[in-house]
Structures are given as C-alpha cells and as structure tokens.
Residue, then its C-alpha position, 0 to 999 in steps of 0.5 A: m952484937g959484936p963486930g958486922e959486916w955492912i951490907r947495902i940494903t936500899p936508896v934513902e928514898n925507898v923508906p919515906l919519912r917517918e915510915g917503916r920497910s922490912v928487910q929479910i937477912g938470913e932468917v931474921s925480918v929487919a925493920i928500917f926506919n926514916l926519922g928525918d935526921r938518921f935512919v935506924a933498924l930493929e928486929n921487925r918482930c914485937p915481943h908481945r906477938g910477933g907483930p911487924l913493927a916496920d907496918g906500925i905508926v912511928s911517933s914521938a913518945g917523950e924524949a924517945v921516937a917509938v913504933t906502935c905494934p899494929l897488932h896490939n899496940w905495944r910501943v917500942c923505942v926504935a933507937s934502943g929496942r925498949v918496950l915503952k908501953p905497956a909500962n910494966e914490960g919495959a925489961c922486954r927489948v927487940r934486937t937492934f942493928e947499927v945503921k949508916v947512910e952512904e952515897g944516899v944508899v942505906l947500910l946495916s950492920v950485921r953479924p957475921e952468922l946473918v950474913e952467911a945465912s942470907a947468902 
C-alpha cells in the first residue's frame, strides 16, 4: 500500500462488536469491523458482484475471522482480504487498510491519493 496518512473515522462505540460499518474515503467505500480485540478494514466491495461487505455476517472460519457477503455468500477474511469461499476463488483478494485506535477513536491509514480525493 505504501506510506499513508492516518485519518480519524469514528469513536469505537460506533462500531458494535463483530459488526461492520462503512465509510466513504474519496471514491472508495471502506468497511470497518470491530473484532473485540482489534479493528480491521477492507474495501467494502465483494470481488464477486460488488456486494457491501460491511452488511455481512462476521464469523470464525478456522483460524481466520471472515465476513460473509450478504448477496451471494462469498466469505472474505477480514484481516487479509483473501476470499475463503468459494475455495476455487482463493486467488481473489479485497484491498485491506491499516487501522489503529487512539484515545477511543478508530483511525484508518490511507494512501495520499485517497485522502486528496476525499478533501
């Protein structure tokens, strides 16, 4: 992803445990998930047909935590962006973003061109 800039997204209490919320950063919709011990973010677009991943169900998939797309049940690892189901689509990925929490606020690291587009 390269060097990014940290932008404030929302207070942590606005993203319920094991749920997702979407935020628009320039041209990109980003899904933020609260996993309890950490927050993760990925592009809010399933690679299959563009379904909104932030609206999907979060569950454990073996050692990974995944979100199931609400449109056609594709499963995507929320940490790596790798498609887990269907298995033959394992090469597909969803773009991920770095996330951190400071003073109770979720921050997202984005590339400079995304920050400029959202200004």
